[in-house]
mmCIF file of the protein (N, C-alpha, C, O) and its ligand, coordinates in Angstrom:
data_MODEL
# 
_entry.id   MODEL 
# 
loop_
_entity.id 
_entity.type 
_entity.pdbx_number_of_molecules 
1 polymer     1 
2 non-polymer 1 
# 
_entity_poly.entity_id                      1 
_entity_poly.type                           'polypeptide(L)' 
_entity_poly.nstd_linkage                   no 
_entity_poly.nstd_monomer                   no 
_entity_poly.pdbx_seq_one_letter_code       MAECPVCGAEVELTADAVVGELMECPDCGTELEVLGVDPPELGEAPETEEDWGQ 
_entity_poly.pdbx_seq_one_letter_code_can   MAECPVCGAEVELTADAVVGELMECPDCGTELEVLGVDPPELGEAPETEEDWGQ 
_entity_poly.pdbx_strand_id                 A 
# 
loop_
_entity_poly_seq.entity_id 
_entity_poly_seq.num 
_entity_poly_seq.mon_id 
_entity_poly_seq.hetero 
1 1  MET n 
1 2  ALA n 
1 3  GLU n 
1 4  CYS n 
1 5  PRO n 
1 6  VAL n 
1 7  CYS n 
1 8  GLY n 
1 9  ALA n 
1 10 GLU n 
1 11 VAL n 
1 12 GLU n 
1 13 LEU n 
1 14 THR n 
1 15 ALA n 
1 16 ASP n 
1 17 ALA n 
1 18 VAL n 
1 19 VAL n 
1 20 GLY n 
1 21 GLU n 
1 22 LEU n 
1 23 MET n 
1 24 GLU n 
1 25 CYS n 
1 26 PRO n 
1 27 ASP n 
1 28 CYS n 
1 29 GLY n 
1 30 THR n 
1 31 GLU n 
1 32 LEU n 
1 33 GLU n 
1 34 VAL n 
1 35 LEU n 
1 36 GLY n 
1 37 VAL n 
1 38 ASP n 
1 39 PRO n 
1 40 PRO n 
1 41 GLU n 
1 42 LEU n 
1 43 GLY n 
1 44 GLU n 
1 45 ALA n 
1 46 PRO n 
1 47 GLU n 
1 48 THR n 
1 49 GLU n 
1 50 GLU n 
1 51 ASP n 
1 52 TRP n 
1 53 GLY n 
1 54 GLN n 
# 
loop_
_struct_asym.id 
_struct_asym.entity_id 
A 1 
B 2 
# 
loop_
_chem_comp.id 
_chem_comp.type 
_chem_comp.mon_nstd_flag 
ALA 'L-peptide linking' y 
ASP 'L-peptide linking' y 
CYS 'L-peptide linking' y 
GLN 'L-peptide linking' y 
GLU 'L-peptide linking' y 
GLY 'peptide linking'   y 
LEU 'L-peptide linking' y 
MET 'L-peptide linking' y 
PRO 'L-peptide linking' y 
THR 'L-peptide linking' y 
TRP 'L-peptide linking' y 
VAL 'L-peptide linking' y 
ZN  non-polymer         . 
# 
_pdbx_entity_nonpoly.entity_id   2 
_pdbx_entity_nonpoly.name        ? 
_pdbx_entity_nonpoly.comp_id     ZN 
# 
_pdbx_nonpoly_scheme.asym_id         B 
_pdbx_nonpoly_scheme.entity_id       2 
_pdbx_nonpoly_scheme.mon_id          ZN 
_pdbx_nonpoly_scheme.ndb_seq_num     1 
_pdbx_nonpoly_scheme.pdb_seq_num     101 
_pdbx_nonpoly_scheme.auth_seq_num    101 
_pdbx_nonpoly_scheme.pdb_mon_id      ZN 
_pdbx_nonpoly_scheme.auth_mon_id     ZN 
_pdbx_nonpoly_scheme.pdb_strand_id   A 
_pdbx_nonpoly_scheme.pdb_ins_code    . 
# 
loop_
_atom_site.group_PDB 
_atom_site.id 
_atom_site.type_symbol 
_atom_site.label_atom_id 
_atom_site.label_alt_id 
_atom_site.label_comp_id 
_atom_site.label_asym_id 
_atom_site.label_entity_id 
_atom_site.label_seq_id 
_atom_site.pdbx_PDB_ins_code 
_atom_site.Cartn_x 
_atom_site.Cartn_y 
_atom_site.Cartn_z 
_atom_site.occupancy 
_atom_site.B_iso_or_equiv 
_atom_site.pdbx_formal_charge 
_atom_site.auth_seq_id 
_atom_site.auth_comp_id 
_atom_site.auth_asym_id 
_atom_site.auth_atom_id 
_atom_site.pdbx_PDB_model_num 
ATOM   1   N  N  . MET A 1 1  ? -0.494  3.607  12.470  1.00 0.00 ? 1   MET A N  1 
ATOM   2   C  CA . MET A 1 1  ? -1.561  3.654  11.462  1.00 0.00 ? 1   MET A CA 1 
ATOM   3   C  C  . MET A 1 1  ? -1.148  4.580  10.324  1.00 0.00 ? 1   MET A C  1 
ATOM   4   O  O  . MET A 1 1  ? -0.550  5.633  10.543  1.00 0.00 ? 1   MET A O  1 
ATOM   5   N  N  . ALA A 1 2  ? -1.475  4.169  9.120   1.00 0.00 ? 2   ALA A N  1 
ATOM   6   C  CA . ALA A 1 2  ? -1.244  5.007  7.958   1.00 0.00 ? 2   ALA A CA 1 
ATOM   7   C  C  . ALA A 1 2  ? -2.606  5.290  7.316   1.00 0.00 ? 2   ALA A C  1 
ATOM   8   O  O  . ALA A 1 2  ? -3.594  4.605  7.585   1.00 0.00 ? 2   ALA A O  1 
ATOM   9   N  N  . GLU A 1 3  ? -2.629  6.306  6.470   1.00 0.00 ? 3   GLU A N  1 
ATOM   10  C  CA . GLU A 1 3  ? -3.895  6.664  5.854   1.00 0.00 ? 3   GLU A CA 1 
ATOM   11  C  C  . GLU A 1 3  ? -3.944  6.178  4.418   1.00 0.00 ? 3   GLU A C  1 
ATOM   12  O  O  . GLU A 1 3  ? -3.008  6.380  3.645   1.00 0.00 ? 3   GLU A O  1 
ATOM   13  N  N  . CYS A 1 4  ? -5.042  5.538  4.075   1.00 0.00 ? 4   CYS A N  1 
ATOM   14  C  CA . CYS A 1 4  ? -5.232  5.112  2.694   1.00 0.00 ? 4   CYS A CA 1 
ATOM   15  C  C  . CYS A 1 4  ? -5.344  6.355  1.815   1.00 0.00 ? 4   CYS A C  1 
ATOM   16  O  O  . CYS A 1 4  ? -6.188  7.214  2.072   1.00 0.00 ? 4   CYS A O  1 
ATOM   17  N  N  . PRO A 1 5  ? -4.497  6.466  0.770   1.00 0.00 ? 5   PRO A N  1 
ATOM   18  C  CA . PRO A 1 5  ? -4.513  7.663  -0.075  1.00 0.00 ? 5   PRO A CA 1 
ATOM   19  C  C  . PRO A 1 5  ? -5.748  7.731  -0.959  1.00 0.00 ? 5   PRO A C  1 
ATOM   20  O  O  . PRO A 1 5  ? -6.026  8.772  -1.554  1.00 0.00 ? 5   PRO A O  1 
ATOM   21  N  N  . VAL A 1 6  ? -6.481  6.652  -1.051  1.00 0.00 ? 6   VAL A N  1 
ATOM   22  C  CA . VAL A 1 6  ? -7.640  6.608  -1.937  1.00 0.00 ? 6   VAL A CA 1 
ATOM   23  C  C  . VAL A 1 6  ? -8.916  6.984  -1.200  1.00 0.00 ? 6   VAL A C  1 
ATOM   24  O  O  . VAL A 1 6  ? -9.675  7.837  -1.661  1.00 0.00 ? 6   VAL A O  1 
ATOM   25  N  N  . CYS A 1 7  ? -9.155  6.348  -0.055  1.00 0.00 ? 7   CYS A N  1 
ATOM   26  C  CA . CYS A 1 7  ? -10.423 6.576  0.634   1.00 0.00 ? 7   CYS A CA 1 
ATOM   27  C  C  . CYS A 1 7  ? -10.243 7.271  1.979   1.00 0.00 ? 7   CYS A C  1 
ATOM   28  O  O  . CYS A 1 7  ? -11.220 7.692  2.598   1.00 0.00 ? 7   CYS A O  1 
ATOM   29  N  N  . GLY A 1 8  ? -8.978  7.393  2.440   1.00 0.00 ? 8   GLY A N  1 
ATOM   30  C  CA . GLY A 1 8  ? -8.751  8.117  3.678   1.00 0.00 ? 8   GLY A CA 1 
ATOM   31  C  C  . GLY A 1 8  ? -8.912  7.278  4.921   1.00 0.00 ? 8   GLY A C  1 
ATOM   32  O  O  . GLY A 1 8  ? -8.774  7.789  6.032   1.00 0.00 ? 8   GLY A O  1 
ATOM   33  N  N  . ALA A 1 9  ? -9.201  5.997  4.759   1.00 0.00 ? 9   ALA A N  1 
ATOM   34  C  CA . ALA A 1 9  ? -9.354  5.130  5.918   1.00 0.00 ? 9   ALA A CA 1 
ATOM   35  C  C  . ALA A 1 9  ? -8.010  4.915  6.591   1.00 0.00 ? 9   ALA A C  1 
ATOM   36  O  O  . ALA A 1 9  ? -6.962  4.967  5.948   1.00 0.00 ? 9   ALA A O  1 
ATOM   37  N  N  . GLU A 1 10 ? -8.054  4.677  7.877   1.00 0.00 ? 10  GLU A N  1 
ATOM   38  C  CA . GLU A 1 10 ? -6.824  4.368  8.584   1.00 0.00 ? 10  GLU A CA 1 
ATOM   39  C  C  . GLU A 1 10 ? -6.532  2.887  8.446   1.00 0.00 ? 10  GLU A C  1 
ATOM   40  O  O  . GLU A 1 10 ? -7.356  2.035  8.779   1.00 0.00 ? 10  GLU A O  1 
ATOM   41  N  N  . VAL A 1 11 ? -5.342  2.604  7.948   1.00 0.00 ? 11  VAL A N  1 
ATOM   42  C  CA . VAL A 1 11 ? -4.948  1.222  7.702   1.00 0.00 ? 11  VAL A CA 1 
ATOM   43  C  C  . VAL A 1 11 ? -3.797  0.883  8.632   1.00 0.00 ? 11  VAL A C  1 
ATOM   44  O  O  . VAL A 1 11 ? -2.822  1.627  8.733   1.00 0.00 ? 11  VAL A O  1 
ATOM   45  N  N  . GLU A 1 12 ? -3.922  -0.236 9.301   1.00 0.00 ? 12  GLU A N  1 
ATOM   46  C  CA . GLU A 1 12 ? -2.871  -0.634 10.220  1.00 0.00 ? 12  GLU A CA 1 
ATOM   47  C  C  . GLU A 1 12 ? -1.830  -1.468 9.492   1.00 0.00 ? 12  GLU A C  1 
ATOM   48  O  O  . GLU A 1 12 ? -2.158  -2.487 8.884   1.00 0.00 ? 12  GLU A O  1 
ATOM   49  N  N  . LEU A 1 13 ? -0.584  -1.041 9.553   1.00 0.00 ? 13  LEU A N  1 
ATOM   50  C  CA . LEU A 1 13 ? 0.489   -1.823 8.947   1.00 0.00 ? 13  LEU A CA 1 
ATOM   51  C  C  . LEU A 1 13 ? 0.849   -2.978 9.865   1.00 0.00 ? 13  LEU A C  1 
ATOM   52  O  O  . LEU A 1 13 ? 0.777   -2.869 11.089  1.00 0.00 ? 13  LEU A O  1 
ATOM   53  N  N  . THR A 1 14 ? 1.231   -4.063 9.262   1.00 0.00 ? 14  THR A N  1 
ATOM   54  C  CA . THR A 1 14 ? 1.686   -5.185 10.076  1.00 0.00 ? 14  THR A CA 1 
ATOM   55  C  C  . THR A 1 14 ? 3.010   -4.811 10.729  1.00 0.00 ? 14  THR A C  1 
ATOM   56  O  O  . THR A 1 14 ? 3.735   -3.946 10.237  1.00 0.00 ? 14  THR A O  1 
ATOM   57  N  N  . ALA A 1 15 ? 3.315   -5.466 11.833  1.00 0.00 ? 15  ALA A N  1 
ATOM   58  C  CA . ALA A 1 15 ? 4.508   -5.133 12.607  1.00 0.00 ? 15  ALA A CA 1 
ATOM   59  C  C  . ALA A 1 15 ? 5.788   -5.341 11.809  1.00 0.00 ? 15  ALA A C  1 
ATOM   60  O  O  . ALA A 1 15 ? 6.802   -4.687 12.052  1.00 0.00 ? 15  ALA A O  1 
ATOM   61  N  N  . ASP A 1 16 ? 5.724   -6.262 10.851  1.00 0.00 ? 16  ASP A N  1 
ATOM   62  C  CA . ASP A 1 16 ? 6.923   -6.557 10.067  1.00 0.00 ? 16  ASP A CA 1 
ATOM   63  C  C  . ASP A 1 16 ? 6.833   -5.982 8.657   1.00 0.00 ? 16  ASP A C  1 
ATOM   64  O  O  . ASP A 1 16 ? 7.507   -6.458 7.744   1.00 0.00 ? 16  ASP A O  1 
ATOM   65  N  N  . ALA A 1 17 ? 6.005   -4.964 8.483   1.00 0.00 ? 17  ALA A N  1 
ATOM   66  C  CA . ALA A 1 17 ? 5.865   -4.351 7.162   1.00 0.00 ? 17  ALA A CA 1 
ATOM   67  C  C  . ALA A 1 17 ? 7.194   -3.748 6.715   1.00 0.00 ? 17  ALA A C  1 
ATOM   68  O  O  . ALA A 1 17 ? 7.940   -3.187 7.517   1.00 0.00 ? 17  ALA A O  1 
ATOM   69  N  N  . VAL A 1 18 ? 7.471   -3.875 5.429   1.00 0.00 ? 18  VAL A N  1 
ATOM   70  C  CA . VAL A 1 18 ? 8.689   -3.301 4.880   1.00 0.00 ? 18  VAL A CA 1 
ATOM   71  C  C  . VAL A 1 18 ? 8.326   -2.409 3.705   1.00 0.00 ? 18  VAL A C  1 
ATOM   72  O  O  . VAL A 1 18 ? 7.275   -2.575 3.088   1.00 0.00 ? 18  VAL A O  1 
ATOM   73  N  N  . VAL A 1 19 ? 9.208   -1.457 3.401   1.00 0.00 ? 19  VAL A N  1 
ATOM   74  C  CA . VAL A 1 19 ? 8.977   -0.554 2.278   1.00 0.00 ? 19  VAL A CA 1 
ATOM   75  C  C  . VAL A 1 19 ? 8.898   -1.369 0.991   1.00 0.00 ? 19  VAL A C  1 
ATOM   76  O  O  . VAL A 1 19 ? 9.743   -2.226 0.732   1.00 0.00 ? 19  VAL A O  1 
ATOM   77  N  N  . GLY A 1 20 ? 7.887   -1.093 0.201   1.00 0.00 ? 20  GLY A N  1 
ATOM   78  C  CA . GLY A 1 20 ? 7.712   -1.811 -1.044  1.00 0.00 ? 20  GLY A CA 1 
ATOM   79  C  C  . GLY A 1 20 ? 6.717   -2.944 -0.945  1.00 0.00 ? 20  GLY A C  1 
ATOM   80  O  O  . GLY A 1 20 ? 6.308   -3.526 -1.950  1.00 0.00 ? 20  GLY A O  1 
ATOM   81  N  N  . GLU A 1 21 ? 6.329   -3.251 0.293   1.00 0.00 ? 21  GLU A N  1 
ATOM   82  C  CA . GLU A 1 21 ? 5.350   -4.324 0.482   1.00 0.00 ? 21  GLU A CA 1 
ATOM   83  C  C  . GLU A 1 21 ? 3.983   -3.874 -0.029  1.00 0.00 ? 21  GLU A C  1 
ATOM   84  O  O  . GLU A 1 21 ? 3.601   -2.711 0.094   1.00 0.00 ? 21  GLU A O  1 
ATOM   85  N  N  . LEU A 1 22 ? 3.271   -4.821 -0.598  1.00 0.00 ? 22  LEU A N  1 
ATOM   86  C  CA . LEU A 1 22 ? 1.941   -4.512 -1.093  1.00 0.00 ? 22  LEU A CA 1 
ATOM   87  C  C  . LEU A 1 22 ? 0.897   -5.034 -0.121  1.00 0.00 ? 22  LEU A C  1 
ATOM   88  O  O  . LEU A 1 22 ? 1.035   -6.118 0.447   1.00 0.00 ? 22  LEU A O  1 
ATOM   89  N  N  . MET A 1 23 ? -0.144  -4.244 0.056   1.00 0.00 ? 23  MET A N  1 
ATOM   90  C  CA . MET A 1 23 ? -1.238  -4.680 0.901   1.00 0.00 ? 23  MET A CA 1 
ATOM   91  C  C  . MET A 1 23 ? -2.524  -4.116 0.325   1.00 0.00 ? 23  MET A C  1 
ATOM   92  O  O  . MET A 1 23 ? -2.503  -3.262 -0.561  1.00 0.00 ? 23  MET A O  1 
ATOM   93  N  N  . GLU A 1 24 ? -3.637  -4.603 0.836   1.00 0.00 ? 24  GLU A N  1 
ATOM   94  C  CA . GLU A 1 24 ? -4.918  -4.160 0.325   1.00 0.00 ? 24  GLU A CA 1 
ATOM   95  C  C  . GLU A 1 24 ? -5.645  -3.365 1.381   1.00 0.00 ? 24  GLU A C  1 
ATOM   96  O  O  . GLU A 1 24 ? -5.714  -3.767 2.542   1.00 0.00 ? 24  GLU A O  1 
ATOM   97  N  N  . CYS A 1 25 ? -6.182  -2.242 0.975   1.00 0.00 ? 25  CYS A N  1 
ATOM   98  C  CA . CYS A 1 25 ? -6.966  -1.453 1.911   1.00 0.00 ? 25  CYS A CA 1 
ATOM   99  C  C  . CYS A 1 25 ? -8.208  -2.244 2.294   1.00 0.00 ? 25  CYS A C  1 
ATOM   100 O  O  . CYS A 1 25 ? -8.966  -2.667 1.420   1.00 0.00 ? 25  CYS A O  1 
ATOM   101 N  N  . PRO A 1 26 ? -8.424  -2.448 3.583   1.00 0.00 ? 26  PRO A N  1 
ATOM   102 C  CA . PRO A 1 26 ? -9.592  -3.225 4.011   1.00 0.00 ? 26  PRO A CA 1 
ATOM   103 C  C  . PRO A 1 26 ? -10.899 -2.485 3.780   1.00 0.00 ? 26  PRO A C  1 
ATOM   104 O  O  . PRO A 1 26 ? -11.974 -3.082 3.829   1.00 0.00 ? 26  PRO A O  1 
ATOM   105 N  N  . ASP A 1 27 ? -10.807 -1.206 3.533   1.00 0.00 ? 27  ASP A N  1 
ATOM   106 C  CA . ASP A 1 27 ? -12.007 -0.399 3.382   1.00 0.00 ? 27  ASP A CA 1 
ATOM   107 C  C  . ASP A 1 27 ? -12.460 -0.303 1.930   1.00 0.00 ? 27  ASP A C  1 
ATOM   108 O  O  . ASP A 1 27 ? -13.631 -0.537 1.631   1.00 0.00 ? 27  ASP A O  1 
ATOM   109 N  N  . CYS A 1 28 ? -11.535 0.043  1.018   1.00 0.00 ? 28  CYS A N  1 
ATOM   110 C  CA . CYS A 1 28 ? -11.923 0.249  -0.374  1.00 0.00 ? 28  CYS A CA 1 
ATOM   111 C  C  . CYS A 1 28 ? -11.348 -0.819 -1.298  1.00 0.00 ? 28  CYS A C  1 
ATOM   112 O  O  . CYS A 1 28 ? -11.711 -0.881 -2.472  1.00 0.00 ? 28  CYS A O  1 
ATOM   113 N  N  . GLY A 1 29 ? -10.455 -1.660 -0.778  1.00 0.00 ? 29  GLY A N  1 
ATOM   114 C  CA . GLY A 1 29 ? -9.954  -2.762 -1.587  1.00 0.00 ? 29  GLY A CA 1 
ATOM   115 C  C  . GLY A 1 29 ? -8.850  -2.393 -2.547  1.00 0.00 ? 29  GLY A C  1 
ATOM   116 O  O  . GLY A 1 29 ? -8.391  -3.238 -3.315  1.00 0.00 ? 29  GLY A O  1 
ATOM   117 N  N  . THR A 1 30 ? -8.413  -1.144 -2.521  1.00 0.00 ? 30  THR A N  1 
ATOM   118 C  CA . THR A 1 30 ? -7.333  -0.723 -3.400  1.00 0.00 ? 30  THR A CA 1 
ATOM   119 C  C  . THR A 1 30 ? -6.017  -1.359 -2.985  1.00 0.00 ? 30  THR A C  1 
ATOM   120 O  O  . THR A 1 30 ? -5.732  -1.493 -1.794  1.00 0.00 ? 30  THR A O  1 
ATOM   121 N  N  . GLU A 1 31 ? -5.216  -1.750 -3.967  1.00 0.00 ? 31  GLU A N  1 
ATOM   122 C  CA . GLU A 1 31 ? -3.915  -2.293 -3.644  1.00 0.00 ? 31  GLU A CA 1 
ATOM   123 C  C  . GLU A 1 31 ? -2.977  -1.145 -3.292  1.00 0.00 ? 31  GLU A C  1 
ATOM   124 O  O  . GLU A 1 31 ? -2.828  -0.192 -4.057  1.00 0.00 ? 31  GLU A O  1 
ATOM   125 N  N  . LEU A 1 32 ? -2.356  -1.246 -2.140  1.00 0.00 ? 32  LEU A N  1 
ATOM   126 C  CA . LEU A 1 32 ? -1.505  -0.170 -1.637  1.00 0.00 ? 32  LEU A CA 1 
ATOM   127 C  C  . LEU A 1 32 ? -0.076  -0.656 -1.486  1.00 0.00 ? 32  LEU A C  1 
ATOM   128 O  O  . LEU A 1 32 ? 0.180   -1.833 -1.231  1.00 0.00 ? 32  LEU A O  1 
ATOM   129 N  N  . GLU A 1 33 ? 0.849   0.283  -1.649  1.00 0.00 ? 33  GLU A N  1 
ATOM   130 C  CA . GLU A 1 33 ? 2.255   -0.033 -1.453  1.00 0.00 ? 33  GLU A CA 1 
ATOM   131 C  C  . GLU A 1 33 ? 2.766   0.726  -0.235  1.00 0.00 ? 33  GLU A C  1 
ATOM   132 O  O  . GLU A 1 33 ? 2.460   1.904  -0.051  1.00 0.00 ? 33  GLU A O  1 
ATOM   133 N  N  . VAL A 1 34 ? 3.534   0.050  0.579   1.00 0.00 ? 34  VAL A N  1 
ATOM   134 C  CA . VAL A 1 34 ? 4.127   0.695  1.742   1.00 0.00 ? 34  VAL A CA 1 
ATOM   135 C  C  . VAL A 1 34 ? 5.282   1.567  1.267   1.00 0.00 ? 34  VAL A C  1 
ATOM   136 O  O  . VAL A 1 34 ? 6.280   1.069  0.746   1.00 0.00 ? 34  VAL A O  1 
ATOM   137 N  N  . LEU A 1 35 ? 5.130   2.874  1.455   1.00 0.00 ? 35  LEU A N  1 
ATOM   138 C  CA . LEU A 1 35 ? 6.171   3.819  1.022   1.00 0.00 ? 35  LEU A CA 1 
ATOM   139 C  C  . LEU A 1 35 ? 7.135   4.131  2.144   1.00 0.00 ? 35  LEU A C  1 
ATOM   140 O  O  . LEU A 1 35 ? 8.274   4.533  1.906   1.00 0.00 ? 35  LEU A O  1 
ATOM   141 N  N  . GLY A 1 36 ? 6.676   3.946  3.367   1.00 0.00 ? 36  GLY A N  1 
ATOM   142 C  CA . GLY A 1 36 ? 7.528   4.220  4.509   1.00 0.00 ? 36  GLY A CA 1 
ATOM   143 C  C  . GLY A 1 36 ? 6.936   3.550  5.730   1.00 0.00 ? 36  GLY A C  1 
ATOM   144 O  O  . GLY A 1 36 ? 5.728   3.318  5.790   1.00 0.00 ? 36  GLY A O  1 
ATOM   145 N  N  . VAL A 1 37 ? 7.772   3.240  6.699   1.00 0.00 ? 37  VAL A N  1 
ATOM   146 C  CA . VAL A 1 37 ? 7.265   2.593  7.906   1.00 0.00 ? 37  VAL A CA 1 
ATOM   147 C  C  . VAL A 1 37 ? 7.470   3.462  9.152   1.00 0.00 ? 37  VAL A C  1 
ATOM   148 O  O  . VAL A 1 37 ? 6.865   3.207  10.194  1.00 0.00 ? 37  VAL A O  1 
ATOM   149 N  N  . ASP A 1 38 ? 8.308   4.469  9.046   1.00 0.00 ? 38  ASP A N  1 
ATOM   150 C  CA . ASP A 1 38 ? 8.561   5.323  10.203  1.00 0.00 ? 38  ASP A CA 1 
ATOM   151 C  C  . ASP A 1 38 ? 8.780   6.761  9.752   1.00 0.00 ? 38  ASP A C  1 
ATOM   152 O  O  . ASP A 1 38 ? 9.925   7.157  9.534   1.00 0.00 ? 38  ASP A O  1 
ATOM   153 N  N  . PRO A 1 39 ? 7.729   7.551  9.606   1.00 0.00 ? 39  PRO A N  1 
ATOM   154 C  CA . PRO A 1 39 ? 6.340   7.186  9.944   1.00 0.00 ? 39  PRO A CA 1 
ATOM   155 C  C  . PRO A 1 39 ? 5.710   6.347  8.844   1.00 0.00 ? 39  PRO A C  1 
ATOM   156 O  O  . PRO A 1 39 ? 6.165   6.375  7.700   1.00 0.00 ? 39  PRO A O  1 
ATOM   157 N  N  . PRO A 1 40 ? 4.680   5.610  9.180   1.00 0.00 ? 40  PRO A N  1 
ATOM   158 C  CA . PRO A 1 40 ? 4.021   4.773  8.177   1.00 0.00 ? 40  PRO A CA 1 
ATOM   159 C  C  . PRO A 1 40 ? 3.361   5.625  7.093   1.00 0.00 ? 40  PRO A C  1 
ATOM   160 O  O  . PRO A 1 40 ? 2.656   6.594  7.375   1.00 0.00 ? 40  PRO A O  1 
ATOM   161 N  N  . GLU A 1 41 ? 3.612   5.230  5.852   1.00 0.00 ? 41  GLU A N  1 
ATOM   162 C  CA . GLU A 1 41 ? 3.036   5.964  4.742   1.00 0.00 ? 41  GLU A CA 1 
ATOM   163 C  C  . GLU A 1 41 ? 2.632   4.974  3.659   1.00 0.00 ? 41  GLU A C  1 
ATOM   164 O  O  . GLU A 1 41 ? 3.362   4.032  3.348   1.00 0.00 ? 41  GLU A O  1 
ATOM   165 N  N  . LEU A 1 42 ? 1.464   5.206  3.099   1.00 0.00 ? 42  LEU A N  1 
ATOM   166 C  CA . LEU A 1 42 ? 0.967   4.311  2.059   1.00 0.00 ? 42  LEU A CA 1 
ATOM   167 C  C  . LEU A 1 42 ? 0.714   5.077  0.776   1.00 0.00 ? 42  LEU A C  1 
ATOM   168 O  O  . LEU A 1 42 ? 0.309   6.239  0.799   1.00 0.00 ? 42  LEU A O  1 
ATOM   169 N  N  . GLY A 1 43 ? 0.959   4.413  -0.343  1.00 0.00 ? 43  GLY A N  1 
ATOM   170 C  CA . GLY A 1 43 ? 0.632   4.990  -1.636  1.00 0.00 ? 43  GLY A CA 1 
ATOM   171 C  C  . GLY A 1 43 ? -0.119  3.966  -2.448  1.00 0.00 ? 43  GLY A C  1 
ATOM   172 O  O  . GLY A 1 43 ? -0.155  2.782  -2.110  1.00 0.00 ? 43  GLY A O  1 
ATOM   173 N  N  . GLU A 1 44 ? -0.721  4.438  -3.527  1.00 0.00 ? 44  GLU A N  1 
ATOM   174 C  CA . GLU A 1 44 ? -1.436  3.515  -4.393  1.00 0.00 ? 44  GLU A CA 1 
ATOM   175 C  C  . GLU A 1 44 ? -0.420  2.683  -5.163  1.00 0.00 ? 44  GLU A C  1 
ATOM   176 O  O  . GLU A 1 44 ? 0.506   3.231  -5.761  1.00 0.00 ? 44  GLU A O  1 
ATOM   177 N  N  . ALA A 1 45 ? -0.582  1.388  -5.152  1.00 0.00 ? 45  ALA A N  1 
ATOM   178 C  CA . ALA A 1 45 ? 0.373   0.528  -5.844  1.00 0.00 ? 45  ALA A CA 1 
ATOM   179 C  C  . ALA A 1 45 ? 0.239   0.722  -7.352  1.00 0.00 ? 45  ALA A C  1 
ATOM   180 O  O  . ALA A 1 45 ? -0.864  0.889  -7.873  1.00 0.00 ? 45  ALA A O  1 
ATOM   181 N  N  . PRO A 1 46 ? 1.372   0.697  -8.040  1.00 0.00 ? 46  PRO A N  1 
ATOM   182 C  CA . PRO A 1 46 ? 1.294   0.788  -9.499  1.00 0.00 ? 46  PRO A CA 1 
ATOM   183 C  C  . PRO A 1 46 ? 0.592   -0.441 -10.046 1.00 0.00 ? 46  PRO A C  1 
ATOM   184 O  O  . PRO A 1 46 ? 0.685   -1.531 -9.481  1.00 0.00 ? 46  PRO A O  1 
ATOM   185 N  N  . GLU A 1 47 ? -0.114  -0.249 -11.158 1.00 0.00 ? 47  GLU A N  1 
ATOM   186 C  CA . GLU A 1 47 ? -0.821  -1.381 -11.734 1.00 0.00 ? 47  GLU A CA 1 
ATOM   187 C  C  . GLU A 1 47 ? 0.176   -2.427 -12.210 1.00 0.00 ? 47  GLU A C  1 
ATOM   188 O  O  . GLU A 1 47 ? 1.214   -2.119 -12.798 1.00 0.00 ? 47  GLU A O  1 
ATOM   189 N  N  . THR A 1 48 ? -0.176  -3.655 -11.937 1.00 0.00 ? 48  THR A N  1 
ATOM   190 C  CA . THR A 1 48 ? 0.703   -4.738 -12.341 1.00 0.00 ? 48  THR A CA 1 
ATOM   191 C  C  . THR A 1 48 ? 0.683   -4.879 -13.867 1.00 0.00 ? 48  THR A C  1 
ATOM   192 O  O  . THR A 1 48 ? -0.375  -4.992 -14.487 1.00 0.00 ? 48  THR A O  1 
ATOM   193 N  N  . GLU A 1 49 ? 1.855   -4.870 -14.435 1.00 0.00 ? 49  GLU A N  1 
ATOM   194 C  CA . GLU A 1 49 ? 1.946   -5.055 -15.872 1.00 0.00 ? 49  GLU A CA 1 
ATOM   195 C  C  . GLU A 1 49 ? 2.590   -6.405 -16.144 1.00 0.00 ? 49  GLU A C  1 
ATOM   196 O  O  . GLU A 1 49 ? 3.583   -6.785 -15.525 1.00 0.00 ? 49  GLU A O  1 
ATOM   197 N  N  . GLU A 1 50 ? 2.002   -7.101 -17.072 1.00 0.00 ? 50  GLU A N  1 
ATOM   198 C  CA . GLU A 1 50 ? 2.508   -8.449 -17.312 1.00 0.00 ? 50  GLU A CA 1 
ATOM   199 C  C  . GLU A 1 50 ? 3.213   -8.570 -18.649 1.00 0.00 ? 50  GLU A C  1 
ATOM   200 O  O  . GLU A 1 50 ? 3.475   -9.672 -19.133 1.00 0.00 ? 50  GLU A O  1 
ATOM   201 N  N  . ASP A 1 51 ? 3.516   -7.417 -19.242 1.00 0.00 ? 51  ASP A N  1 
ATOM   202 C  CA . ASP A 1 51 ? 4.149   -7.487 -20.564 1.00 0.00 ? 51  ASP A CA 1 
ATOM   203 C  C  . ASP A 1 51 ? 5.649   -7.230 -20.420 1.00 0.00 ? 51  ASP A C  1 
ATOM   204 O  O  . ASP A 1 51 ? 6.213   -6.341 -21.059 1.00 0.00 ? 51  ASP A O  1 
ATOM   205 N  N  . TRP A 1 52 ? 6.269   -8.029 -19.567 1.00 0.00 ? 52  TRP A N  1 
ATOM   206 C  CA . TRP A 1 52 ? 7.691   -7.872 -19.351 1.00 0.00 ? 52  TRP A CA 1 
ATOM   207 C  C  . TRP A 1 52 ? 8.485   -8.232 -20.611 1.00 0.00 ? 52  TRP A C  1 
ATOM   208 O  O  . TRP A 1 52 ? 8.629   -9.404 -20.961 1.00 0.00 ? 52  TRP A O  1 
ATOM   209 N  N  . GLY A 1 53 ? 8.990   -7.207 -21.275 1.00 0.00 ? 53  GLY A N  1 
ATOM   210 C  CA . GLY A 1 53 ? 9.889   -7.437 -22.404 1.00 0.00 ? 53  GLY A CA 1 
ATOM   211 C  C  . GLY A 1 53 ? 9.232   -7.971 -23.652 1.00 0.00 ? 53  GLY A C  1 
ATOM   212 O  O  . GLY A 1 53 ? 9.909   -8.303 -24.625 1.00 0.00 ? 53  GLY A O  1 
ATOM   213 N  N  . GLN A 1 54 ? 7.911   -8.056 -23.629 1.00 0.00 ? 54  GLN A N  1 
ATOM   214 C  CA . GLN A 1 54 ? 7.266   -8.570 -24.843 1.00 0.00 ? 54  GLN A CA 1 
ATOM   215 C  C  . GLN A 1 54 ? 6.244   -7.574 -25.368 1.00 0.00 ? 54  GLN A C  1 
ATOM   216 O  O  . GLN A 1 54 ? 5.598   -7.829 -26.384 1.00 0.00 ? 54  GLN A O  1 
HETATM 217 ZN ZN . ZN  B 2 .  ? -8.907  2.699  1.034   1.00 0.00 2 101 ZN  A ZN 1 
# 
């Protein structure tokens, strides 16, 4: 289990979670990024930007 950095809820990582994977906190709905899997660590995902090169 990892802790949601936003609301503090315990979030269960999937067994095949990899670093960089994005998931959603089931409690607060924030998009989270897997920062580590051993031990499991979650961070707030950076906001998606769609202005690639333009
Ligand atoms: Zn949360």
